[in-house]
C-alpha positions as CSV (number, residue, x, y, z in Angstrom):
1,M,72.9,130.7,109.1
2,G,75.7,128.2,109.7
3,I,78.0,127.5,112.6
4,K,80.6,130.1,113.2
5,F,84.0,128.6,113.5
6,H,87.7,129.3,112.8
7,I,90.5,127.0,111.5
8,V,93.6,126.9,113.6
9,K,96.7,124.6,113.8
10,A,95.9,121.6,116.0
11,Q,97.4,121.3,119.4
12,A,97.9,118.3,121.6
13,K,94.8,119.2,123.7
14,D,92.7,118.9,120.5
15,L,93.7,115.3,119.8
16,P,91.2,113.5,122.0
17,E,88.3,115.3,120.1
18,V,89.9,114.8,116.8
19,H,90.3,111.1,117.6
20,A,86.7,110.9,118.8
21,I,85.5,112.3,115.5
22,E,87.8,109.9,113.6
23,K,86.3,106.9,115.5
24,Q,82.7,108.0,114.8
25,S,83.5,108.5,111.1
26,F,85.5,105.6,109.8
27,P,85.2,101.8,110.1
28,D,89.0,101.6,110.6
29,P,90.0,104.8,112.3
30,W,93.5,106.1,112.8
31,S,94.9,105.6,116.3
32,L,95.5,108.4,118.7
33,K,99.2,107.6,118.5
34,L,99.1,108.2,114.7
35,F,97.6,111.7,115.3
36,E,100.2,112.4,117.9
37,E,102.9,111.5,115.5
38,L,101.4,113.6,112.7
39,L,101.3,116.6,115.1
40,A,104.9,116.1,116.0
41,N,106.1,115.8,112.4
42,P,107.1,119.3,111.1
43,S,106.6,118.2,107.4
44,Q,102.9,117.4,108.1
45,A,100.1,119.8,108.9
46,L,97.0,119.1,111.1
47,Y,94.4,121.9,111.4
48,V,91.1,121.9,113.2
49,A,87.8,123.7,112.7
50,Q,86.9,125.1,116.1
51,K,83.6,126.5,117.4
52,E,83.7,128.7,120.5
53,N,80.7,128.5,122.7
54,E,79.8,129.0,126.4
55,M,79.6,125.4,127.4
56,K,82.9,124.1,125.9
57,E,85.7,126.3,124.8
58,N,87.0,125.6,121.2
59,E,84.9,122.6,120.4
60,V,86.5,120.7,117.5
61,L,84.0,120.4,114.6
62,G,86.4,118.8,112.1
63,Y,90.0,118.5,110.9
64,V,92.3,118.3,107.9
65,A,95.7,116.7,107.7
66,F,98.0,117.3,104.7
67,W,101.6,117.6,103.6
68,K,103.7,118.7,100.7
69,I,106.1,116.4,98.9
70,L,108.3,118.3,96.3
71,D,105.7,120.1,94.2
72,E,102.6,118.0,95.2
73,G,100.2,118.5,98.0
74,H,98.6,115.4,99.6
75,I,95.5,115.4,101.7
76,L,96.0,112.7,104.3
77,N,92.7,113.0,106.1
78,L,89.7,115.4,106.1
79,C,86.8,114.7,108.5
80,V,83.8,116.5,110.0
81,D,82.0,115.6,113.2
82,P,78.9,113.7,111.9
83,Q,76.7,116.0,114.0
84,H,78.0,119.0,112.1
85,M,78.0,117.8,108.5
86,K,76.3,119.7,105.7
87,Q,77.2,123.1,107.2
88,G,80.2,124.0,105.0
89,I,82.9,122.9,107.5
90,G,84.4,120.3,105.1
91,S,84.4,122.8,102.2
92,Q,86.2,125.4,104.3
93,L,88.8,122.9,105.6
94,L,89.5,121.7,102.1
95,Q,89.8,125.3,100.8
96,F,92.2,126.1,103.7
97,C,94.3,123.1,102.7
98,L,94.4,124.1,99.0
99,D,95.3,127.7,100.0
100,A,98.1,126.6,102.3
101,Y,100.5,126.1,99.3
102,V,99.4,128.8,96.9
103,S,102.8,130.5,97.0
104,Q,104.8,127.3,96.9
105,A,104.3,126.2,93.2
106,V,102.2,123.1,94.0
107,T,101.3,121.5,90.7
108,L,98.7,119.1,92.0
109,F,96.9,117.8,95.0
110,S,96.1,114.1,95.6
111,L,94.1,112.1,98.0
112,E,92.5,108.7,98.6
113,V,88.8,108.3,99.3
114,R,86.7,105.3,100.0
115,T,84.6,104.1,97.1
116,S,81.6,104.1,99.5
117,N,82.1,107.7,100.6
118,I,80.0,109.4,98.0
119,A,79.5,112.7,100.0
120,A,83.3,113.1,100.2
121,Q,83.8,112.4,96.5
122,R,81.2,115.0,95.6
123,L,82.9,117.6,97.8
124,Y,86.3,116.9,96.2
125,Q,84.7,117.0,92.7
126,K,83.2,120.4,93.6
127,F,86.7,121.6,94.1
128,G,88.0,120.3,90.8
129,F,89.4,116.9,91.9
130,E,89.0,114.1,89.4
131,I,89.0,110.3,89.9
132,K,92.2,109.0,88.2
133,Y,92.8,105.5,89.7
134,I,91.4,102.8,91.8
135,R,93.6,101.3,94.5
136,K,92.2,97.8,95.2
137,N,91.9,96.7,98.8
138,Y,93.5,99.9,100.1
139,Y,91.8,100.2,103.4
140,P,92.2,97.6,106.3
141,N,88.6,96.5,105.7
142,H,89.6,95.7,102.1
143,E,87.5,98.6,100.6
144,D,89.0,100.1,97.5
145,A,90.2,103.7,97.4
146,L,89.7,106.1,94.6
147,I,92.7,108.3,93.9
148,M,91.6,111.8,93.1
149,I,93.8,114.4,91.7
150,K,93.4,118.2,91.3
151,R,95.9,119.9,88.9
152,C,96.9,123.4,90.0
153,Q,97.9,126.5,88.1
154,F,100.4,128.7,89.8
155,P,101.9,132.1,88.8
156,L,105.3,131.8,87.3
157,A,107.1,134.7,88.9
């Protein structure tokens, strides 16, 4: 049985935990200031997967940041605490993001993922994302990024 958690809109009090997960997960993590700016921007969304327990209320297990530009959704960042990987948290955060724009006629979702992050690539492929392009030297450490796209069908009402 997996961890029980819920996905909620991030608040300022969640940012230290979000940033700690970011620093554990990436060689060139986003700054805390960048997360603060993201949270303050009404056109961008930041949601956290929270676990409630006796020792620490609403422990952050992972997060997803995304936004909509015209008819496209873009996933800025999706990350799960390394201690809680392989428990379905990333899948549920990704599904939450995809569901966020169901009624808004989004025609595709896009994201960048490190060429070395095979686990993330597999997750995205499981949800129908396909590798479309390589962006050379995309990350500060000069690692290439794979541009992945998921085309969406939406009801024409």
